[in-house]
C-alpha positions, 0 to 999 in steps of 0.5 A: 802665577802672580793671581794664584800666588797672590791668593794663596798669600793674601792677608800678607800682601793685604798687610804689605798694602796698609803700611803704604795706606795711611801715608799715601792718605796723609799725603794726599789729603795734604795735597788736595788741602794746599790746593784748595787753599790756594783756590780759595785765597785766589777767588776770595782775594777781593773778599780778604782785603775788602777793596781791589787796593789799598794805600796804607800810611803811618803817619799823616800822609805828606802833601805829595802822598795826599795829592796822590792818593786824592787824584785816586779818589778812594771810596773809603779811608779808616784810621786805626790804631791800638788803644785802651777802652772802657765798659762805663757799665761795669769799670771793665776795661780791655786793649783794643785796636779801634778802626775808624771808617768812612765810606762802605768799606767794605766791598767784597764780602761783608761784615758779620754782626748782630743785628745785621743792620748794624754793618749797614747803619752804624754810620748813620746812627753813630754807634760803635761795632764791638767784638762779640768775644769781647761782648761776652767777656764783659758781661755787655749788650748791644745798647749799652755804651763803651768809652774811647778816650773822651769820648762815649759811643753806644754798642749799636752792634755785635761784630762777630767778622770783619775783612782780613781779621783772624782769630789770633789778631782778634785775640790780642786786640779785638776789633771796634768800628767806628764812624771815622768821624769821632776819631778826633773827638776821642783825643787819643791821637797825640804825639808818638800814637801808634797809628795808621791811615788807610785808603780804600779803593775799587776799580773795574774788572778789566783794570790792570792792577799788576801795572798800576802797581808797578808805577804807583807803589815806587811813588808812595814809597819815596813818601814813606806809604805804602800799596797794596793790592789783592792780587799781591795780598793773596799772593803773600798770604798763599806763600806763608800757608804754602809754607805750613803746607810744606810742612805738613806735606814732609811729615806725611812722607816720613809717614810714607817712608816708614810703610815703605821701610815695613814693605822691604821688611815684610817683602824680604821674608816674604822671597825668603820663604819662596826662593825653594818655589822659584827654583822649582819654576825654574827647574821646571823652565821659567825664566829669570824675568818670568820669576822676577815678574811674578813677584813683581806684579804681585807689588805692583798691584798691592801698591796701585790698589794702596794708592787708591784705598789711600788716595780715598781715605785722604780726600775724607781726611781733608775735611778735617784741616779746616777745622784744624787750621781754622784759628790761622785762617782769615776766611772760610775754606770750601773744600772740592775734589781735584784729579791730580792729588789723586793721581799723585796718591796711586802713582805714589803708591804704585812707585813707593811699594816697588822701588823698596820691594826691588831690592829684595825683589832682585833675589828672585832672579839670582835663583839657581834651579839647584836651590831645590836640592840643596839643604840647609845651604846659604840661598844664592845672593844678588850682586852688588853692583844690582843692589847699588843701582836699586838703592839710588834709585830709591835715593834719586825719588827720595830727592825728587820727590822732596823737591817737588813737595818743597820747591828748593832743591838744597832744602829737599837735599838737606830732608834727604840727607837728615831722614836718611841719616835718622833712618841710619842712627836709628838702624845703626843702634839697632845693629849694635844693639844686636852686637852688643847682646850677641858678645856679652850674652848673660848666660846667668839669665833664666831661660825665658829671657835667654831666648827673648834675647837670642830671637833679636838676632835669629835668621827673619827678625825683625829687630831694625825695622822695628827700632826703626819704625817705632823710634821715628815715630816716638822721635817726631812726637817727642821732639814736639814737646821738647821744642814746645817747652823752649817757645814757651820758656821763650814768652813766659812771664816770671811771676816775681816780684821784680819781673815786668808784667804790665807794660804801660805805652804812650805816657806823655811828658806832662802825665809821667808823674801822675801816671807814676803816682797813681801806680804806687797808690795801688801799692805796685812798684816803678820797674822801668821808666823808659822814654821813647823819641821817635826819628828817622834816618836821613843818611847812612853813610853820607848817602842820602835816604831819599836818593838810596830809595831811587836806587835799585842797585842799593844793598841797604833793606828797603824797610829802613828808609822809610821806618819811623824808629822809636829809640831810647837813651840809657846808661847801662844795658838790659839782661836781654841785650848782649855787646857784640862789637865795639864798646858801649858808652854809657854817657856823653861829655859835652862836645864829644861825638855821638856814639850809638849802639845798633841791634845786630839785625838793624845792623845788617839790613843797613849794612853798617859796621861800628864807626860808620856815619848815620845822620837822623832826622829827629822830628825835624832837627838833623843829628849826626852819630857814629856807630859805637857799638851792636848788640845782640838782642833776645826779641823774644823776651817780653820786655820793651827793647829796642833797635836803636839805643842812644846813651844818656846826655843827648836825646833829654830835651827831645820831644817825646813819650814814656814807657812805664813798666811794673808787675801786678801779683794777680789778675784782680790787681790788674784789672783794677790797675787798668781801670784806673789808668783808663778813666784817668789817662785815656790816651795809655795804652796798657799790655798785660804780658800774661794775656799775651802769654797765655795767647801764645800759649794757646796758638803753640798748642793749635800748632801742637795739636796739628803736629800731634796729628801728623805724628799720628800718621807716623805712629799708626804707620809704624803700629801697622808695620810691627803688624806685618812683621808680626805677621809676616813672620808668624809660620817662622814663629810656629816653627821656632815654638812647636820645636821648644814645644817638643823639647818640653816648654810650657806655653807659660814660657813661650809667652814668656819669651815674646813678651820679653823680646817684644818689651825689649824693642819696644822699650829700644825703639821709644827710648832711642826716639825720645833720645835723639829728640832729647839731643835734638831739640838741646841743639835747637836750644842752645844753638838756635833759642840761645835758651836753657833746656829743662825737658818735658817729662812726657815723653819719658812718663807717657810715650817710654811705657805707654809705646812699649805697652802697646807693642808687647800687646801687638806682638803677644796678638799672635802669640795664640795661633802658637800656642794651640799649634801641635808638635806634630803639625811642624813635624808633619810639615817637614816630612 
């Protein structure tokens, strides 16, 4: 019976099935890609690092650390630092990451260069490997020269890739590789220079890296050094991309939920039309169980087929993800197909379709044989208890599946509650709109307008499901645009005369006046001249840092105990700072206690509050200080911000270097300034904040594209739900429209009625989605980002009319059958 009835209703059942295909495809493709990503990270972990393990330190290794490093016999080592370089050929200058390597690094994988031989012979010939994109940008060829500090080297190869780097980091500071023996000749490693020493090791396959790390890493931590193995690095990398996968999974899951709501709505109308047939079956002796199973088998069948089609579509779809995420991945992903995600897709199609169809399906259980004789009466309804059990099963399944995706019960609970709340708001607004139209019905409107409004709450109406489907899809994609604007406003560099957009780092004390004069000679302002003093914590609240390192029960975060802080001193706060505890002391008098100000994140990690004592080691001199205030610092503002701020009158005589900021009106002026500074002061580094902003904007654009891609599934699923809803109520509409024509209505009027109805649904759904996104984004801006919110107009100018028009077009696509139907058709059918 299930098969026979399905053949007669195959178009409807196919539309039910298509509602979940896209959601299943999205979930399966992301699950498959996540599995492939983890496998690739695990398989390529050595290639990602280029070694089995590394030891690194951000200062010259201590005597004890050097003894440990030497005893392990490094196979290669490097010194790397960020600096300005110049191209003598055309005077171009650029901020880069210089890597001075000695030894046969990398041991796994390879540096990709042009010509290929340059990757292996650059150390022998004494040349530089320069980022290939950088060469194109400055029109430089292999064979030209590069100036790094006081050193000029020939360019022997274009560097296309090197283990461990990715497109994003390279776009900020492109890599330059030179032989390690030339580092000293650059004369760039001066006081305050930010540098890193790395030592690379290769081991045998049977070497126990985990046990080795557990033994050696604590010893190195004590000496301000760190050990990383290829296994621990791959775990961290895997966790980072796992979070991205979880987010994409949730976006796909929302698309699947939309499809399931479409199924529930369509099955509700489908079963309602079958109640008379079920009553006839029961009159002929069919049991409750039999009549229920006929339609349950149909729904289960379309769930399995939909899950299978969705899984196959997902297998094809996952091929796109390596291209979408290419900029964020430091390696190429090899795609393979595993059976588990496909099985999950099929089972998900079965369970989701059956679960969401159960609410309308249980109505078949309570159909009385007498329904066949009753005319015009309301059909029997299912019990409240049965509805509660099914609703609880749906909620439990959603929670369990969310937990599988997120691996955190609290996040899963929050996601389910948030999703249900969003669905409830959209459904509530749809119901309130129906009630409002019914209560305040515009009797003076024309016939077509009044009839279109009446259709919104007629029997078998689709108002709620369409508003939810349209609204949720619009909500997702609008939230993306609003949030992107917030993020960009946090990083945007204002083009005003008093806003710094050039930061000059590592200016030595003896160079300070000369650098200022050089900037002023170009008619540029000196906005800030910030002194920097490096220091480490010696003790916190009378507990020595060395003692805290060995205390496994400590509450102080580990990074604080080995970090070299860069502090400054001044008598005023900047616009990115706000005192939240204590009182700011601008200047210290002689013999008075030194009251410093800490950022709130540092105070939290160090477990200190106002009044606590901290002793700093300022380059060999111990300095007793007391926490006088705690500041909230807006780190997202692109300006020099500090965790530790001293008042004036304390650090003036300490060894220091400076950071100078200025503002340039255009790119030409920026390039001129950089050339001047690099040629006269090779050790300084120049950061053009507008270039950083461009990189940030590019990253956000790529992230936006990915989120748009996922939101597309929700929008497309909503469209399929809309088509299914229109098709499901097709015969009901034919009956209504033909009766209207029998009463004298013209085709033009019927067309207008349908167009106005779908226009109202499209405008209501998309407008509610945009307004919900607006409220959510406003809360994010004020509560999380602490930023004034100026919303993008794209959702209002593009999404609102675009989606509304799409809904009208789809709604009218089915009206041709209605217009072609003869009035006698329905009358004969009724007879």
